[in-house]
C-alpha positions as CSV (number, residue, x, y, z in Angstrom):
1,M,28.5,-6.2,35.4
2,R,25.2,-5.1,36.2
3,L,25.7,-1.6,35.0
4,C,27.3,-2.5,31.9
5,L,24.3,-5.1,30.9
6,S,21.7,-2.5,31.5
7,G,23.8,-0.2,29.6
8,L,24.2,-2.4,26.7
9,L,20.2,-3.3,26.8
10,F,19.3,0.5,27.1
11,L,21.6,1.2,23.7
12,F,19.9,-2.1,22.0
13,V,16.3,-0.8,23.1
14,I,16.8,2.9,21.8
15,S,17.9,1.6,18.4
16,L,14.7,-0.3,17.9
17,P,12.3,0.9,14.9
18,S,9.9,3.1,17.0
19,G,10.0,7.0,17.0
20,N,12.8,8.8,16.4
21,G,15.3,7.0,18.5
22,L,18.7,8.3,18.9
23,F,20.0,7.9,15.5
24,G,16.8,8.6,13.7
25,N,15.2,5.9,11.9
26,D,13.1,5.1,8.7
27,G,11.5,1.7,9.9
28,V,12.0,-1.4,8.7
29,E,11.3,-2.8,5.2
30,V,9.0,-6.0,5.0
31,R,7.8,-6.8,1.6
32,T,4.1,-7.2,2.6
33,C,4.3,-3.8,4.2
34,T,6.0,-2.0,1.4
35,A,3.5,-3.3,-1.0
36,L,1.0,-1.2,0.6
37,G,3.3,1.7,0.5
38,G,4.4,1.5,4.3
39,R,7.3,1.1,6.9
40,C,7.1,-1.3,10.0
41,F,7.6,0.6,13.3
42,F,7.3,-1.1,16.7
43,G,4.4,1.8,17.0
44,C,3.0,4.3,14.6
45,R,4.9,7.7,14.8
46,V,3.0,10.7,14.9
47,G,1.8,11.6,11.4
48,W,1.8,7.8,10.3
49,K,-1.5,5.6,9.8
50,W,-1.4,2.4,11.1
51,V,-2.6,-0.1,8.4
52,A,-1.3,-3.4,9.2
53,Y,0.8,-5.8,11.1
54,C,4.6,-6.8,10.1
55,H,5.1,-10.3,11.4
56,N,2.6,-10.0,14.0
57,V,5.2,-7.5,15.7
58,L,5.6,-4.9,14.1
59,S,3.0,-2.3,12.9
60,C,3.0,-1.3,9.2
61,C,2.5,2.4,9.0
62,L,1.7,5.0,6.4
63,K,2.8,8.4,6.3
64,L,0.1,11.1,6.4
65,R,0.5,13.0,3.0
66,R,-2.8,15.3,3.4
67,H,-3.5,17.4,6.6
68,P,-0.8,16.0,9.3
69,P,-1.1,16.6,12.9
70,P,0.6,19.8,14.0
71,Q,2.8,17.8,16.4
72,V,4.6,16.3,13.5
73,Y,6.4,20.1,13.0
74,E,7.8,20.2,16.7
75,T,11.1,20.0,17.1
76,A,12.9,18.3,19.9
77,H,15.2,20.3,21.8
C-alpha cells in the first residue's frame, strides 16, 4: 500500500508545472500573468525571467527573447 501511494505521489509531483517534467510543460495560464506576457511555474526555468507571483505560490516568468543563456540549448539524454 505504501509503495502504491508513494508512486502516485511521485507521478503527481512530476506533473506539476515546474521545469520540463515527464510530459513537457507550458506552464499555467493565470490572467494576471498572461497580461504581463508570462506563464506561471513553481520556479522559473533556465532561459525565463521572474516577473511576479501568481496566487502567492507560483512564479510568473517571461521567456528571454534576447541573449538567452547557453543552458537553454542543452538537450537531456
